[in-house]
PDBQT receptor file of N, H, CA, C and O in Angstrom, charges set to zero:
ATOM      1  N   UNK A   1      66.511  46.730-110.983  1.00  0.00    +0.000 N 
ATOM      2  CA  UNK A   1      65.790  45.846-110.090  1.00  0.00    +0.000 C 
ATOM      3  C   UNK A   1      64.810  46.681-109.285  1.00  0.00    +0.000 C 
ATOM      4  O   UNK A   1      65.108  47.804-108.876  1.00  0.00    +0.000 OA
ATOM      5  N   UNK A   2      63.641  46.109-109.068  1.00  0.00    +0.000 N 
ATOM      6  H   UNK A   2      63.399  45.197-109.400  1.00  0.00    +0.000 HD
ATOM      7  CA  UNK A   2      62.645  46.763-108.226  1.00  0.00    +0.000 C 
ATOM      8  C   UNK A   2      62.257  45.817-107.092  1.00  0.00    +0.000 C 
ATOM      9  O   UNK A   2      62.508  44.614-107.160  1.00  0.00    +0.000 OA
ATOM     10  N   UNK A   3      61.656  46.364-106.071  1.00  0.00    +0.000 N 
ATOM     11  H   UNK A   3      61.452  47.341-106.016  1.00  0.00    +0.000 HD
ATOM     12  CA  UNK A   3      61.219  45.544-104.947  1.00  0.00    +0.000 C 
ATOM     13  C   UNK A   3      60.174  44.534-105.403  1.00  0.00    +0.000 C 
ATOM     14  O   UNK A   3      60.149  43.402-104.921  1.00  0.00    +0.000 OA
ATOM     15  N   UNK A   4      59.322  44.936-106.319  1.00  0.00    +0.000 N 
ATOM     16  H   UNK A   4      59.343  45.855-106.711  1.00  0.00    +0.000 HD
ATOM     17  CA  UNK A   4      58.315  44.018-106.847  1.00  0.00    +0.000 C 
ATOM     18  C   UNK A   4      58.947  42.818-107.528  1.00  0.00    +0.000 C 
ATOM     19  O   UNK A   4      58.483  41.690-107.358  1.00  0.00    +0.000 OA
ATOM     20  N   UNK A   5      59.999  43.051-108.294  1.00  0.00    +0.000 N 
ATOM     21  H   UNK A   5      60.375  43.967-108.432  1.00  0.00    +0.000 HD
ATOM     22  CA  UNK A   5      60.700  41.957-108.962  1.00  0.00    +0.000 C 
ATOM     23  C   UNK A   5      61.335  41.010-107.940  1.00  0.00    +0.000 C 
ATOM     24  O   UNK A   5      61.249  39.789-108.070  1.00  0.00    +0.000 OA
ATOM     25  N   UNK A   6      61.965  41.586-106.936  1.00  0.00    +0.000 N 
ATOM     26  H   UNK A   6      62.035  42.578-106.830  1.00  0.00    +0.000 HD
ATOM     27  CA  UNK A   6      62.590  40.773-105.887  1.00  0.00    +0.000 C 
ATOM     28  C   UNK A   6      61.529  39.934-105.183  1.00  0.00    +0.000 C 
ATOM     29  O   UNK A   6      61.717  38.737-104.965  1.00  0.00    +0.000 OA
ATOM     30  N   UNK A   7      60.429  40.560-104.834  1.00  0.00    +0.000 N 
ATOM     31  H   UNK A   7      60.276  41.532-105.011  1.00  0.00    +0.000 HD
ATOM     32  CA  UNK A   7      59.355  39.863-104.121  1.00  0.00    +0.000 C 
ATOM     33  C   UNK A   7      58.788  38.727-104.961  1.00  0.00    +0.000 C 
ATOM     34  O   UNK A   7      58.624  37.613-104.465  1.00  0.00    +0.000 OA
ATOM     35  N   UNK A   8      58.488  38.995-106.222  1.00  0.00    +0.000 N 
ATOM     36  H   UNK A   8      58.621  39.901-106.625  1.00  0.00    +0.000 HD
ATOM     37  CA  UNK A   8      57.895  37.967-107.072  1.00  0.00    +0.000 C 
ATOM     38  C   UNK A   8      58.847  36.801-107.304  1.00  0.00    +0.000 C 
ATOM     39  O   UNK A   8      58.424  35.645-107.300  1.00  0.00    +0.000 OA
ATOM     40  N   UNK A   9      60.128  37.095-107.506  1.00  0.00    +0.000 N 
ATOM     41  H   UNK A   9      60.472  38.035-107.510  1.00  0.00    +0.000 HD
ATOM     42  CA  UNK A   9      61.109  36.033-107.722  1.00  0.00    +0.000 C 
ATOM     43  C   UNK A   9      61.246  35.195-106.452  1.00  0.00    +0.000 C 
ATOM     44  O   UNK A   9      61.313  33.968-106.520  1.00  0.00    +0.000 OA
ATOM     45  N   UNK A  10      61.286  35.853-105.299  1.00  0.00    +0.000 N 
ATOM     46  H   UNK A  10      61.232  36.850-105.244  1.00  0.00    +0.000 HD
ATOM     47  CA  UNK A  10      61.396  35.124-104.028  1.00  0.00    +0.000 C 
ATOM     48  C   UNK A  10      60.159  34.261-103.797  1.00  0.00    +0.000 C 
ATOM     49  O   UNK A  10      60.278  33.128-103.329  1.00  0.00    +0.000 OA
ATOM     50  N   UNK A  11      58.991  34.773-104.112  1.00  0.00    +0.000 N 
ATOM     51  H   UNK A  11      58.895  35.693-104.491  1.00  0.00    +0.000 HD
ATOM     52  CA  UNK A  11      57.763  34.005-103.923  1.00  0.00    +0.000 C 
ATOM     53  C   UNK A  11      57.698  32.814-104.876  1.00  0.00    +0.000 C 
ATOM     54  O   UNK A  11      57.254  31.733-104.489  1.00  0.00    +0.000 OA
ATOM     55  N   UNK A  12      58.136  33.006-106.106  1.00  0.00    +0.000 N 
ATOM     56  H   UNK A  12      58.497  33.884-106.420  1.00  0.00    +0.000 HD
ATOM     57  CA  UNK A  12      58.025  31.921-107.085  1.00  0.00    +0.000 C 
ATOM     58  C   UNK A  12      59.063  30.831-106.870  1.00  0.00    +0.000 C 
ATOM     59  O   UNK A  12      58.815  29.668-107.186  1.00  0.00    +0.000 OA
ATOM     60  N   UNK A  13      60.233  31.199-106.330  1.00  0.00    +0.000 N 
ATOM     61  H   UNK A  13      60.434  32.145-106.074  1.00  0.00    +0.000 HD
ATOM     62  CA  UNK A  13      61.288  30.199-106.139  1.00  0.00    +0.000 C 
ATOM     63  C   UNK A  13      61.417  29.734-104.694  1.00  0.00    +0.000 C 
ATOM     64  O   UNK A  13      61.960  28.660-104.437  1.00  0.00    +0.000 OA
ATOM     65  N   UNK A  14      60.928  30.524-103.757  1.00  0.00    +0.000 N 
ATOM     66  H   UNK A  14      60.486  31.396-103.966  1.00  0.00    +0.000 HD
ATOM     67  CA  UNK A  14      61.074  30.190-102.343  1.00  0.00    +0.000 C 
ATOM     68  C   UNK A  14      62.444  30.534-101.793  1.00  0.00    +0.000 C 
ATOM     69  O   UNK A  14      62.797  30.127-100.686  1.00  0.00    +0.000 OA
ATOM     70  N   UNK A  15      63.224  31.291-102.575  1.00  0.00    +0.000 N 
ATOM     71  H   UNK A  15      62.937  31.622-103.475  1.00  0.00    +0.000 HD
ATOM     72  CA  UNK A  15      64.601  31.636-102.186  1.00  0.00    +0.000 C 
ATOM     73  C   UNK A  15      64.835  33.117-102.447  1.00  0.00    +0.000 C 
ATOM     74  O   UNK A  15      64.378  33.658-103.454  1.00  0.00    +0.000 OA
ATOM     75  N   UNK A  16      65.544  33.763-101.542  1.00  0.00    +0.000 N 
ATOM     76  H   UNK A  16      65.915  33.324-100.724  1.00  0.00    +0.000 HD
ATOM     77  CA  UNK A  16      66.026  35.119-101.757  1.00  0.00    +0.000 C 
ATOM     78  C   UNK A  16      67.536  35.092-101.553  1.00  0.00    +0.000 C 
ATOM     79  O   UNK A  16      68.031  34.471-100.612  1.00  0.00    +0.000 OA
ATOM     80  N   UNK A  17      68.252  35.756-102.421  1.00  0.00    +0.000 N 
ATOM     81  H   UNK A  17      67.850  36.261-103.186  1.00  0.00    +0.000 HD
ATOM     82  CA  UNK A  17      69.709  35.711-102.364  1.00  0.00    +0.000 C 
ATOM     83  C   UNK A  17      70.246  36.799-101.436  1.00  0.00    +0.000 C 
ATOM     84  O   UNK A  17      69.544  37.752-101.097  1.00  0.00    +0.000 OA
ATOM     85  N   UNK A  18      71.492  36.637-101.039  1.00  0.00    +0.000 N 
ATOM     86  H   UNK A  18      72.062  35.864-101.315  1.00  0.00    +0.000 HD
ATOM     87  CA  UNK A  18      72.149  37.657-100.214  1.00  0.00    +0.000 C 
ATOM     88  C   UNK A  18      72.186  38.993-100.943  1.00  0.00    +0.000 C 
ATOM     89  O   UNK A  18      71.989  40.040-100.326  1.00  0.00    +0.000 OA
ATOM     90  N   UNK A  19      72.437  38.969-102.243  1.00  0.00    +0.000 N 
ATOM     91  H   UNK A  19      72.597  38.118-102.744  1.00  0.00    +0.000 HD
ATOM     92  CA  UNK A  19      72.468  40.197-103.028  1.00  0.00    +0.000 C 
ATOM     93  C   UNK A  19      71.137  40.917-103.053  1.00  0.00    +0.000 C 
ATOM     94  O   UNK A  19      71.084  42.146-103.009  1.00  0.00    +0.000 OA
ATOM     95  N   UNK A  20      70.060  40.147-103.124  1.00  0.00    +0.000 N 
ATOM     96  H   UNK A  20      70.103  39.149-103.160  1.00  0.00    +0.000 HD
ATOM     97  CA  UNK A  20      68.731  40.753-103.123  1.00  0.00    +0.000 C 
ATOM     98  C   UNK A  20      68.405  41.352-101.757  1.00  0.00    +0.000 C 
ATOM     99  O   UNK A  20      67.824  42.434-101.673  1.00  0.00    +0.000 OA
ATOM    100  N   UNK A  21      68.772  40.659-100.701  1.00  0.00    +0.000 N 
ATOM    101  H   UNK A  21      69.244  39.780-100.769  1.00  0.00    +0.000 HD
ATOM    102  CA  UNK A  21      68.575  41.214 -99.352  1.00  0.00    +0.000 C 
ATOM    103  C   UNK A  21      69.374  42.503 -99.204  1.00  0.00    +0.000 C 
ATOM    104  O   UNK A  21      68.876  43.487 -98.658  1.00  0.00    +0.000 OA
ATOM    105  N   UNK A  22      70.609  42.497 -99.691  1.00  0.00    +0.000 N 
ATOM    106  H   UNK A  22      71.013  41.698-100.135  1.00  0.00    +0.000 HD
ATOM    107  CA  UNK A  22      71.457  43.694 -99.614  1.00  0.00    +0.000 C 
ATOM    108  C   UNK A  22      70.830  44.843-100.398  1.00  0.00    +0.000 C 
ATOM    109  O   UNK A  22      70.853  45.988 -99.948  1.00  0.00    +0.000 OA
ATOM    110  N   UNK A  23      70.272  44.542-101.566  1.00  0.00    +0.000 N 
ATOM    111  H   UNK A  23      70.253  43.611-101.932  1.00  0.00    +0.000 HD
ATOM    112  CA  UNK A  23      69.637  45.578-102.382  1.00  0.00    +0.000 C 
ATOM    113  C   UNK A  23      68.447  46.178-101.631  1.00  0.00    +0.000 C 
ATOM    114  O   UNK A  23      68.287  47.398-101.593  1.00  0.00    +0.000 OA
ATOM    115  N   UNK A  24      67.617  45.327-101.038  1.00  0.00    +0.000 N 
ATOM    116  H   UNK A  24      67.747  44.336-101.069  1.00  0.00    +0.000 HD
ATOM    117  CA  UNK A  24      66.437  45.805-100.298  1.00  0.00    +0.000 C 
ATOM    118  C   UNK A  24      66.868  46.725 -99.163  1.00  0.00    +0.000 C 
ATOM    119  O   UNK A  24      66.314  47.813 -99.004  1.00  0.00    +0.000 OA
ATOM    120  N   UNK A  25      67.844  46.304 -98.378  1.00  0.00    +0.000 N 
ATOM    121  H   UNK A  25      68.295  45.421 -98.507  1.00  0.00    +0.000 HD
ATOM    122  CA  UNK A  25      68.262  47.128 -97.240  1.00  0.00    +0.000 C 
ATOM    123  C   UNK A  25      68.921  48.422 -97.682  1.00  0.00    +0.000 C 
ATOM    124  O   UNK A  25      68.788  49.446 -97.011  1.00  0.00    +0.000 OA
ATOM    125  N   UNK A  26      69.627  48.388 -98.799  1.00  0.00    +0.000 N 
ATOM    126  H   UNK A  26      69.735  47.556 -99.344  1.00  0.00    +0.000 HD
ATOM    127  CA  UNK A  26      70.296  49.596 -99.307  1.00  0.00    +0.000 C 
ATOM    128  C   UNK A  26      69.287  50.631 -99.824  1.00  0.00    +0.000 C 
ATOM    129  O   UNK A  26      69.525  51.835 -99.726  1.00  0.00    +0.000 OA
ATOM    130  N   UNK A  27      68.177  50.164-100.368  1.00  0.00    +0.000 N 
ATOM    131  H   UNK A  27      67.984  49.186-100.447  1.00  0.00    +0.000 HD
ATOM    132  CA  UNK A  27      67.203  51.068-100.996  1.00  0.00    +0.000 C 
ATOM    133  C   UNK A  27      65.971  51.355-100.145  1.00  0.00    +0.000 C 
ATOM    134  O   UNK A  27      65.073  52.069-100.590  1.00  0.00    +0.000 OA
ATOM    135  N   UNK A  28      65.912  50.820 -98.945  1.00  0.00    +0.000 N 
ATOM    136  H   UNK A  28      66.641  50.240 -98.583  1.00  0.00    +0.000 HD
ATOM    137  CA  UNK A  28      64.685  50.957 -98.161  1.00  0.00    +0.000 C 
ATOM    138  C   UNK A  28      64.338  52.390 -97.796  1.00  0.00    +0.000 C 
ATOM    139  O   UNK A  28      63.167  52.691 -97.566  1.00  0.00    +0.000 OA
ATOM    140  N   UNK A  29      65.312  53.277 -97.735  1.00  0.00    +0.000 N 
ATOM    141  H   UNK A  29      66.264  53.033 -97.922  1.00  0.00    +0.000 HD
ATOM    142  CA  UNK A  29      65.015  54.678 -97.417  1.00  0.00    +0.000 C 
ATOM    143  C   UNK A  29      64.172  55.355 -98.493  1.00  0.00    +0.000 C 
ATOM    144  O   UNK A  29      63.472  56.328 -98.213  1.00  0.00    +0.000 OA
ATOM    145  N   UNK A  30      64.236  54.847 -99.716  1.00  0.00    +0.000 N 
ATOM    146  H   UNK A  30      64.804  54.056 -99.943  1.00  0.00    +0.000 HD
ATOM    147  CA  UNK A  30      63.479  55.441-100.814  1.00  0.00    +0.000 C 
ATOM    148  C   UNK A  30      62.139  54.781-101.081  1.00  0.00    +0.000 C 
ATOM    149  O   UNK A  30      61.441  55.172-102.016  1.00  0.00    +0.000 OA
ATOM    150  N   UNK A  31      61.760  53.787-100.281  1.00  0.00    +0.000 N 
ATOM    151  H   UNK A  31      62.327  53.470 -99.521  1.00  0.00    +0.000 HD
ATOM    152  CA  UNK A  31      60.503  53.079-100.510  1.00  0.00    +0.000 C 
ATOM    153  C   UNK A  31      59.310  53.950-100.148  1.00  0.00    +0.000 C 
ATOM    154  O   UNK A  31      59.324  54.691 -99.165  1.00  0.00    +0.000 OA
ATOM    155  N   UNK A  32      58.274  53.835-100.979  1.00  0.00    +0.000 N 
ATOM    156  H   UNK A  32      58.263  53.233-101.777  1.00  0.00    +0.000 HD
ATOM    157  CA  UNK A  32      57.022  54.493-100.624  1.00  0.00    +0.000 C 
ATOM    158  C   UNK A  32      56.263  53.579 -99.666  1.00  0.00    +0.000 C 
ATOM    159  O   UNK A  32      56.757  52.516 -99.290  1.00  0.00    +0.000 OA
ATOM    160  N   UNK A  33      55.094  53.987 -99.284  1.00  0.00    +0.000 N 
ATOM    161  H   UNK A  33      54.693  54.850 -99.590  1.00  0.00    +0.000 HD
ATOM    162  CA  UNK A  33      54.337  53.256 -98.267  1.00  0.00    +0.000 C 
ATOM    163  C   UNK A  33      53.994  51.831 -98.703  1.00  0.00    +0.000 C 
ATOM    164  O   UNK A  33      54.076  50.898 -97.904  1.00  0.00    +0.000 OA
ATOM    165  N   UNK A  34      53.619  51.668 -99.943  1.00  0.00    +0.000 N 
ATOM    166  H   UNK A  34      53.553  52.426-100.592  1.00  0.00    +0.000 HD
ATOM    167  CA  UNK A  34      53.282  50.343-100.461  1.00  0.00    +0.000 C 
ATOM    168  C   UNK A  34      54.503  49.439-100.475  1.00  0.00    +0.000 C 
ATOM    169  O   UNK A  34      54.422  48.271-100.096  1.00  0.00    +0.000 OA
ATOM    170  N   UNK A  35      55.640  49.982-100.914  1.00  0.00    +0.000 N 
ATOM    171  H   UNK A  35      55.705  50.931-101.222  1.00  0.00    +0.000 HD
ATOM    172  CA  UNK A  35      56.875  49.204-100.945  1.00  0.00    +0.000 C 
ATOM    173  C   UNK A  35      57.321  48.817 -99.536  1.00  0.00    +0.000 C 
ATOM    174  O   UNK A  35      57.854  47.727 -99.332  1.00  0.00    +0.000 OA
ATOM    175  N   UNK A  36      57.108  49.695 -98.576  1.00  0.00    +0.000 N 
ATOM    176  H   UNK A  36      56.675  50.581 -98.742  1.00  0.00    +0.000 HD
ATOM    177  CA  UNK A  36      57.435  49.358 -97.184  1.00  0.00    +0.000 C 
ATOM    178  C   UNK A  36      56.618  48.159 -96.719  1.00  0.00    +0.000 C 
ATOM    179  O   UNK A  36      57.134  47.277 -96.032  1.00  0.00    +0.000 OA
ATOM    180  N   UNK A  37      55.343  48.130 -97.096  1.00  0.00    +0.000 N 
ATOM    181  H   UNK A  37      54.924  48.846 -97.654  1.00  0.00    +0.000 HD
ATOM    182  CA  UNK A  37      54.487  47.005 -96.725  1.00  0.00    +0.000 C 
ATOM    183  C   UNK A  37      54.971  45.707 -97.378  1.00  0.00    +0.000 C 
ATOM    184  O   UNK A  37      54.951  44.647 -96.752  1.00  0.00    +0.000 OA
ATOM    185  N   UNK A  38      55.401  45.796 -98.626  1.00  0.00    +0.000 N 
ATOM    186  H   UNK A  38      55.418  46.657 -99.135  1.00  0.00    +0.000 HD
ATOM    187  CA  UNK A  38      55.918  44.618 -99.333  1.00  0.00    +0.000 C 
ATOM    188  C   UNK A  38      57.199  44.131 -98.663  1.00  0.00    +0.000 C 
ATOM    189  O   UNK A  38      57.384  42.929 -98.478  1.00  0.00    +0.000 OA
ATOM    190  N   UNK A  39      58.082  45.058 -98.298  1.00  0.00    +0.000 N 
ATOM    191  H   UNK A  39      57.931  46.036 -98.448  1.00  0.00    +0.000 HD
ATOM    192  CA  UNK A  39      59.336  44.686 -97.627  1.00  0.00    +0.000 C 
ATOM    193  C   UNK A  39      59.052  44.024 -96.281  1.00  0.00    +0.000 C 
ATOM    194  O   UNK A  39      59.727  43.064 -95.912  1.00  0.00    +0.000 OA
ATOM    195  N   UNK A  40      58.069  44.522 -95.551  1.00  0.00    +0.000 N 
ATOM    196  H   UNK A  40      57.521  45.302 -95.851  1.00  0.00    +0.000 HD
ATOM    197  CA  UNK A  40      57.704  43.902 -94.279  1.00  0.00    +0.000 C 
ATOM    198  C   UNK A  40      57.139  42.508 -94.496  1.00  0.00    +0.000 C 
ATOM    199  O   UNK A  40      57.441  41.590 -93.733  1.00  0.00    +0.000 OA
ATOM    200  N   UNK A  41      56.331  42.345 -95.518  1.00  0.00    +0.000 N 
ATOM    201  H   UNK A  41      56.086  43.091 -96.137  1.00  0.00    +0.000 HD
ATOM    202  CA  UNK A  41      55.775  41.025 -95.848  1.00  0.00    +0.000 C 
ATOM    203  C   UNK A  41      56.896  40.050 -96.200  1.00  0.00    +0.000 C 
ATOM    204  O   UNK A  41      56.889  38.896 -95.770  1.00  0.00    +0.000 OA
ATOM    205  N   UNK A  42      57.851  40.526 -96.984  1.00  0.00    +0.000 N 
ATOM    206  H   UNK A  42      57.857  41.462 -97.333  1.00  0.00    +0.000 HD
ATOM    207  CA  UNK A  42      58.998  39.704 -97.352  1.00  0.00    +0.000 C 
ATOM    208  C   UNK A  42      59.757  39.266 -96.102  1.00  0.00    +0.000 C 
ATOM    209  O   UNK A  42      60.147  38.104 -95.987  1.00  0.00    +0.000 OA
ATOM    210  N   UNK A  43      59.962  40.173 -95.184  1.00  0.00    +0.000 N 
ATOM    211  H   UNK A  43      59.644  41.117 -95.277  1.00  0.00    +0.000 HD
ATOM    212  CA  UNK A  43      60.633  39.850 -93.932  1.00  0.00    +0.000 C 
ATOM    213  C   UNK A  43      59.878  38.812 -93.126  1.00  0.00    +0.000 C 
ATOM    214  O   UNK A  43      60.487  37.907 -92.555  1.00  0.00    +0.000 OA
ATOM    215  N   UNK A  44      58.556  38.932 -93.072  1.00  0.00    +0.000 N 
ATOM    216  H   UNK A  44      58.061  39.667 -93.536  1.00  0.00    +0.000 HD
ATOM    217  CA  UNK A  44      57.749  37.956 -92.337  1.00  0.00    +0.000 C 
ATOM    218  C   UNK A  44      57.844  36.569 -92.971  1.00  0.00    +0.000 C 
ATOM    219  O   UNK A  44      57.922  35.560 -92.270  1.00  0.00    +0.000 OA
ATOM    220  N   UNK A  45      57.836  36.532 -94.304  1.00  0.00    +0.000 N 
ATOM    221  H   UNK A  45      57.772  37.352 -94.873  1.00  0.00    +0.000 HD
ATOM    222  CA  UNK A  45      57.941  35.245 -95.004  1.00  0.00    +0.000 C 
ATOM    223  C   UNK A  45      59.298  34.593 -94.751  1.00  0.00    +0.000 C 
ATOM    224  O   UNK A  45      59.387  33.370 -94.639  1.00  0.00    +0.000 OA
ATOM    225  N   UNK A  46      60.339  35.391 -94.661  1.00  0.00    +0.000 N 
ATOM    226  H   UNK A  46      60.267  36.385 -94.752  1.00  0.00    +0.000 HD
ATOM    227  CA  UNK A  46      61.664  34.869 -94.334  1.00  0.00    +0.000 C 
ATOM    228  C   UNK A  46      61.670  34.360 -92.896  1.00  0.00    +0.000 C 
ATOM    229  O   UNK A  46      62.186  33.276 -92.623  1.00  0.00    +0.000 OA
ATOM    230  N   UNK A  47      61.104  35.134 -91.980  1.00  0.00    +0.000 N 
ATOM    231  H   UNK A  47      60.685  36.015 -92.201  1.00  0.00    +0.000 HD
ATOM    232  CA  UNK A  47      61.059  34.750 -90.569  1.00  0.00    +0.000 C 
ATOM    233  C   UNK A  47      60.310  33.437 -90.349  1.00  0.00    +0.000 C 
ATOM    234  O   UNK A  47      60.718  32.615 -89.528  1.00  0.00    +0.000 OA
ATOM    235  N   UNK A  48      59.217  33.242 -91.082  1.00  0.00    +0.000 N 
ATOM    236  H   UNK A  48      58.886  33.909 -91.749  1.00  0.00    +0.000 HD
ATOM    237  CA  UNK A  48      58.427  32.025 -90.880  1.00  0.00    +0.000 C 
ATOM    238  C   UNK A  48      58.951  30.834 -91.669  1.00  0.00    +0.000 C 
ATOM    239  O   UNK A  48      58.450  29.719 -91.521  1.00  0.00    +0.000 OA
ATOM    240  N   UNK A  49      59.960  31.064 -92.508  1.00  0.00    +0.000 N 
ATOM    241  H   UNK A  49      60.367  31.969 -92.629  1.00  0.00    +0.000 HD
ATOM    242  CA  UNK A  49      60.582  29.968 -93.243  1.00  0.00    +0.000 C 
ATOM    243  C   UNK A  49      59.974  29.661 -94.590  1.00  0.00    +0.000 C 
ATOM    244  O   UNK A  49      60.381  28.701 -95.244  1.00  0.00    +0.000 OA
ATOM    245  N   UNK A  50      59.006  30.456 -95.024  1.00  0.00    +0.000 N 
ATOM    246  H   UNK A  50      58.675  31.236 -94.493  1.00  0.00    +0.000 HD
ATOM    247  CA  UNK A  50      58.402  30.248 -96.339  1.00  0.00    +0.000 C 
ATOM    248  C   UNK A  50      59.402  30.578 -97.440  1.00  0.00    +0.000 C 
ATOM    249  O   UNK A  50      59.438  29.909 -98.473  1.00  0.00    +0.000 OA
ATOM    250  N   UNK A  51      60.207  31.604 -97.220  1.00  0.00    +0.000 N 
ATOM    251  H   UNK A  51      60.178  32.147 -96.381  1.00  0.00    +0.000 HD
ATOM    252  CA  UNK A  51      61.274  31.991 -98.143  1.00  0.00    +0.000 C 
ATOM    253  C   UNK A  51      62.603  31.747 -97.440  1.00  0.00    +0.000 C 
ATOM    254  O   UNK A  51      62.819  32.194 -96.313  1.00  0.00    +0.000 OA
ATOM    255  N   UNK A  52      63.473  31.042 -98.116  1.00  0.00    +0.000 N 
ATOM    256  H   UNK A  52      63.297  30.679 -99.031  1.00  0.00    +0.000 HD
ATOM    257  CA  UNK A  52      64.781  30.693 -97.562  1.00  0.00    +0.000 C 
ATOM    258  C   UNK A  52      65.857  31.636 -98.099  1.00  0.00    +0.000 C 
ATOM    259  O   UNK A  52      65.783  32.095 -99.239  1.00  0.00    +0.000 OA
ATOM    260  N   UNK A  53      66.841  31.913 -97.278  1.00  0.00    +0.000 N 
ATOM    261  H   UNK A  53      66.901  31.540 -96.352  1.00  0.00    +0.000 HD
ATOM    262  CA  UNK A  53      68.000  32.697 -97.692  1.00  0.00    +0.000 C 
ATOM    263  C   UNK A  53      68.998  31.745 -98.315  1.00  0.00    +0.000 C 
ATOM    264  O   UNK A  53      69.400  30.773 -97.675  1.00  0.00    +0.000 OA
ATOM    265  N   UNK A  54      69.409  31.998 -99.546  1.00  0.00    +0.000 N 
ATOM    266  H   UNK A  54      69.083  32.787-100.066  1.00  0.00    +0.000 HD
ATOM    267  CA  UNK A  54      70.352  31.092-100.203  1.00  0.00    +0.000 C 
ATOM    268  C   UNK A  54      70.630  31.503-101.627  1.00  0.00    +0.000 C 
ATOM    269  O   UNK A  54      70.619  32.688-101.958  1.00  0.00    +0.000 OA
ATOM    270  N   UNK A  55      70.877  30.525-102.462  1.00  0.00    +0.000 N 
ATOM    271  H   UNK A  55      70.886  29.562-102.193  1.00  0.00    +0.000 HD
ATOM    272  CA  UNK A  55      71.141  30.794-103.879  1.00  0.00    +0.000 C 
ATOM    273  C   UNK A  55      70.203  29.939-104.726  1.00  0.00    +0.000 C 
ATOM    274  O   UNK A  55      69.745  28.880-104.299  1.00  0.00    +0.000 OA
ATOM    275  N   UNK A  56      69.934  30.416-105.917  1.00  0.00    +0.000 N 
ATOM    276  H   UNK A  56      70.306  31.277-106.264  1.00  0.00    +0.000 HD
ATOM    277  CA  UNK A  56      69.078  29.684-106.844  1.00  0.00    +0.000 C 
ATOM    278  C   UNK A  56      69.951  28.874-107.786  1.00  0.00    +0.000 C 
ATOM    279  O   UNK A  56      70.995  29.336-108.247  1.00  0.00    +0.000 OA
ATOM    280  N   UNK A  57      69.509  27.674-108.058  1.00  0.00    +0.000 N 
ATOM    281  H   UNK A  57      68.662  27.298-107.683  1.00  0.00    +0.000 HD
ATOM    282  CA  UNK A  57      70.199  26.821-109.013  1.00  0.00    +0.000 C 
ATOM    283  C   UNK A  57      69.708  27.155-110.411  1.00  0.00    +0.000 C 
ATOM    284  O   UNK A  57      68.504  27.248-110.650  1.00  0.00    +0.000 OA
ATOM    285  N   UNK A  58      70.630  27.332-111.321  1.00  0.00    +0.000 N 
ATOM    286  H   UNK A  58      71.608  27.257-111.127  1.00  0.00    +0.000 HD
ATOM    287  CA  UNK A  58      70.236  27.618-112.710  1.00  0.00    +0.000 C 
ATOM    288  C   UNK A  58      69.880  26.317-113.396  1.00  0.00    +0.000 C 
ATOM    289  O   UNK A  58      70.513  25.286-113.172  1.00  0.00    +0.000 OA
ATOM    290  N   UNK A  59      68.863  26.376-114.229  1.00  0.00    +0.000 N 
ATOM    291  H   UNK A  59      68.348  27.214-114.411  1.00  0.00    +0.000 HD
ATOM    292  CA  UNK A  59      68.414  25.176-114.938  1.00  0.00    +0.000 C 
ATOM    293  C   UNK A  59      69.065  25.048-116.270  1.00  0.00    +0.000 C 
ATOM    294  O   UNK A  59      68.799  24.093-116.999  1.00  0.00    +0.000 OA
TER     295      UNK A  59
């Protein structure tokens, strides 16, 4: 899993899972500058309610 994959999945579905949040926080020490910016953007989207914390329903 990469931060880009997490970000794109969250943007396309509007949902980020607890596991994905845990992965981001666990790996944030290894993020480069661009990844840090993406993680901050993800946090802002969660804060404003564009991305919800929850689970995705399988189709």
